[in-house]
C-alpha positions in Angstrom: -93.7 25.7 123.7 -94.5 26.6 120.1 -95.7 29.7 118.2 -96.7 30.1 114.6 -96.0 33.9 114.7 -99.2 34.8 113.0 -102.8 35.3 114.0 -105.4 32.7 113.1 -109.1 33.2 112.6 -111.3 31.3 115.0 -112.2 28.8 112.3 -108.5 28.1 111.5 -107.7 27.7 115.2 -110.6 25.3 115.8 -109.6 23.3 112.7 -106.0 23.0 114.0 -107.3 22.0 117.4 -109.6 19.4 115.9 -106.8 18.0 113.8 -104.6 17.6 116.8 -107.3 15.9 118.9 -108.4 13.6 116.1 -104.8 12.6 115.4 -104.2 11.8 119.0 -107.5 9.8 119.3 -106.6 7.8 116.2 -103.1 7.0 117.4 -104.5 5.8 120.8 -107.5 4.1 119.0 -109.9 6.0 121.2 -113.3 7.3 120.5 -113.0 10.3 122.8 -110.2 12.6 123.8 -109.2 11.4 127.2 -109.5 14.3 129.7 -110.5 13.4 133.2 -113.1 14.8 135.6 -111.8 16.2 138.9 -114.3 16.7 141.8 -112.3 19.6 143.2 -112.6 22.6 140.9 -109.4 24.4 140.0 -110.0 28.1 139.2 -109.6 28.8 135.5 -108.9 25.2 134.5 -111.5 23.6 132.3 -109.7 20.5 131.1 -106.9 18.3 132.5 -105.0 15.4 131.0 -102.4 13.0 132.1 -99.0 14.1 130.8 -98.0 12.0 127.8 -94.7 13.1 126.1 -95.6 11.2 122.9 -98.8 13.1 122.6 -97.0 16.4 123.1 -94.7 15.5 120.3 -97.6 14.8 118.0 -99.2 18.1 118.8 -95.9 19.9 118.4 -95.3 18.3 115.0 -98.8 19.3 113.8 -98.3 22.9 114.9 -95.0 22.9 113.0 -96.9 22.0 109.9 -99.2 25.0 110.4 -96.3 27.3 110.1 -95.8 26.4 106.5 
């Protein structure tokens, strides 16, 4: 959905991911990022979330800021 067209160091990528997660938690007033546990394991998938368009827009906007 979005690309910043440059490579990031691991530290930069982790900082961006933490910013996105912390922002979404703050908007939702939640202590934890709300993934859910699934009894049936899906190959290659480690985290699942309920689709929330507003959260996608927050993440997208934060990624846009990283392009600058």
